[in-house]
C-alpha distance (Angstrom), angle and dihedral (degrees) to the residues before:
residue distance angle dihedral
M1 . . .
V2 3.80 . .
L3 3.80 91.1 .
S4 3.82 91.4 51.7
L5 3.80 91.3 49.5
F6 3.81 90.1 48.3
L7 3.83 91.2 51.1
V8 3.81 91.6 49.5
V9 3.82 91.6 50.5
L10 3.81 91.0 45.6
A11 3.83 92.5 49.3
A12 3.81 91.9 47.9
G13 3.80 90.6 49.0
L14 3.79 91.9 50.0
M15 3.81 92.3 48.6
I16 3.80 94.6 48.2
G17 3.80 94.7 39.3
G18 3.79 93.1 43.8
K19 3.79 91.2 51.4
A20 3.80 90.7 47.6
V21 3.82 90.8 53.0
I22 3.81 101.0 37.7
D23 3.82 99.7 39.1
P24 3.85 96.1 66.8
L25 3.82 90.3 47.3
L26 3.80 91.7 52.0
Q27 3.82 91.1 45.2
Q28 3.82 92.0 52.7
A29 3.81 91.5 48.4
A30 3.81 91.3 50.1
E31 3.82 92.0 49.0
R32 3.81 92.2 49.8
R33 3.78 91.4 48.4
G34 3.81 92.6 45.6
A35 3.80 93.9 47.7
H36 3.79 93.0 61.5
R37 3.78 99.6 44.0
M38 3.77 97.9 120.7
G39 3.76 124.2 138.2
D40 3.79 125.6 -154.4
I41 3.79 120.1 -143.7
V42 3.80 119.0 -165.5
F43 3.80 122.6 -168.3
S44 3.78 120.4 -166.5
M45 3.78 108.6 -136.2
R46 3.80 125.2 -142.2
G47 3.78 109.2 -63.0
G48 3.81 93.4 26.6
M49 3.80 96.6 -114.7
L50 3.82 98.9 99.6
C51 3.80 127.8 49.0
R52 3.78 130.6 -159.4
H53 3.82 112.9 -137.9
L54 3.82 124.1 -150.4
S55 3.81 129.7 175.4
F56 3.80 124.2 -149.5
D57 3.81 119.5 -157.5
N58 3.81 111.3 -152.9
K59 3.80 92.9 -162.0
T60 3.81 97.0 56.2
A61 3.83 99.1 18.8
A62 3.80 88.7 -129.8
I63 3.77 124.5 146.9
T64 3.78 116.5 -150.5
E65 3.76 122.1 -168.0
G66 3.77 119.4 -131.5
A67 3.76 131.6 -167.0
V68 3.77 127.6 -62.2
A69 3.79 105.0 -113.5
P70 3.79 139.2 165.0
C71 3.79 112.2 -73.9
E72 3.77 123.2 -108.5
P73 3.82 112.7 -111.6
D74 3.83 93.1 -109.0
V75 3.84 91.9 53.6
R76 3.78 96.0 44.3
N77 3.78 115.2 100.7
K78 3.79 109.9 -119.9
D79 3.81 97.8 -141.4
N80 3.86 93.4 42.6
A81 3.79 91.7 -116.8
I82 3.77 126.3 126.2
A83 3.80 108.2 -74.0
K84 3.76 114.3 -113.3
G85 3.78 111.1 -135.2
F86 3.77 137.6 159.4
A87 3.79 116.9 -38.2
W88 3.78 129.6 168.8
G89 3.78 110.7 -105.0
A90 3.82 94.1 6.1
R91 3.77 119.0 145.7
């Protein structure tokens, strides 16, 4: 009887103490991960030499417009035409 009571108290202490120790660590990790959840969107403009940069913040769902700058070589369209990307219903 005493052993069972001791095991119950020990298990309760481990559950409460474990939650008190692990919960702040998990909260900090989630905040760090959530703080850096920004997505960059790059549109190639007509001619393929300049790109329009947008940033999307997952936390606030806000889109902020950046500067128009020269495209990186991997974004630039090789035949200087408008890049074909994803479009709903496109074939």
